[in-house]
C-alpha positions in Angstrom: 0.0 0.0 0.0 2.6 2.5 1.0 4.9 1.7 -2.0 2.1 2.9 -4.5 1.6 5.9 -2.2 5.3 6.8 -2.4 5.3 6.3 -6.1 2.2 8.6 -6.5 4.0 11.3 -4.4 7.2 11.0 -6.5 5.2 11.2 -9.7 3.4 14.4 -8.4 6.8 15.9 -7.4 8.2 15.2 -10.9 5.1 16.8 -12.5 5.7 20.3 -11.0 6.6 22.3 -13.8 8.5 25.3 -12.1 9.9 26.1 -8.8 11.4 29.2 -7.1 12.4 29.7 -3.5 11.8 32.9 -1.8 9.2 35.5 -0.8 7.9 38.2 -2.8 7.4 41.6 -1.3 6.6 45.0 -2.7 9.5 47.4 -3.6 9.5 51.0 -2.3 9.4 52.3 -5.9 6.2 50.3 -6.6 7.2 49.3 -10.1 8.4 45.9 -9.3 8.6 43.4 -6.4 11.6 42.0 -4.6 12.0 38.2 -4.3 14.1 37.3 -1.3 15.7 34.1 -0.6 18.0 32.9 2.0 20.8 30.7 0.4 24.3 29.7 1.4 24.0 31.8 4.6 23.3 34.9 2.7 20.0 36.7 1.8 19.8 37.1 -1.9 17.5 39.8 -3.5 16.2 39.9 -7.1 13.8 42.4 -8.5 10.8 40.9 -10.4 9.2 43.1 -13.1 5.5 43.2 -13.5 5.4 41.1 -16.6 7.4 38.4 -14.8 5.2 38.4 -11.8 2.7 35.6 -12.8 5.6 33.1 -13.7 7.5 33.8 -10.4 4.2 33.5 -8.4 3.4 30.1 -10.2 7.0 28.9 -9.5 6.8 29.8 -5.8 3.6 27.8 -5.6 5.4 25.0 -7.3 8.0 25.1 -4.7 5.6 25.2 -1.9 3.8 22.1 -3.3 7.2 20.3 -3.7 8.0 21.0 0.0 4.5 19.8 1.1 4.8 16.5 -1.0 8.4 15.8 0.2 7.2 16.1 3.7 4.6 13.5 3.0 7.0 11.3 1.3 9.4 11.7 4.3 6.7 10.8 6.7 6.0 7.6 4.7 9.6 6.6 4.6 10.0 7.3 8.4 6.8 5.2 9.3 8.2 2.4 7.2 11.6 2.6 8.8 10.2 2.5 12.3 8.0 -0.4 11.5 11.0 -2.3 10.0 13.2 -1.8 12.8 10.4 -2.9 15.3 9.7 -6.0 13.2 13.5 -6.9 13.2 13.7 -6.3 16.9 10.6 -8.6 17.5 11.9 -11.2 15.1 15.3 -11.2 17.0 13.5 -11.8 20.3 11.3 -14.5 19.2 14.1 -16.6 17.9 14.6 -19.6 20.2 18.2 -20.2 21.6 20.2 -22.8 19.5 19.8 -26.4 20.5 23.4 -27.2 20.4 25.5 -26.0 23.4 28.6 -23.8 22.4 31.9 -25.5 22.5 34.9 -23.7 23.7 37.9 -23.9 21.4 40.8 -25.7 22.6 44.0 -23.7 23.2 46.3 -26.2 21.6 
C-alpha cells in the first residue's frame, strides 16, 4: 500500500513544472517586487518586473507544493523505517536459543 503511495507522491513531485524559492514583497518604488531568498548563509534579493510576476508566483507555488509532497514522502519512509526496525527487533527476540551448546575452542 505505502509503496504505491510513495510512487504517487514522487510522480506528483516530478510533474511540478517550475519552482522558485523565496518570498515576494513590494519594492518601495512600486514598479516591481523583490524576491528574497536565504541561500548559502546569505540573503539574496532579485527584482521581479510586473510582466514576470505571474510566472514567479506560479514557481513559488510549485516550490510550496514540492515541500508539502516531500514532507509527506518523508513521513511515509520514516513510518516504514520504524516499522521495519520494530519488526526486526521482534524477530530477534522470538528466535529460540540454539539447540546445540557452544563449545569452547581448545587452546592447543
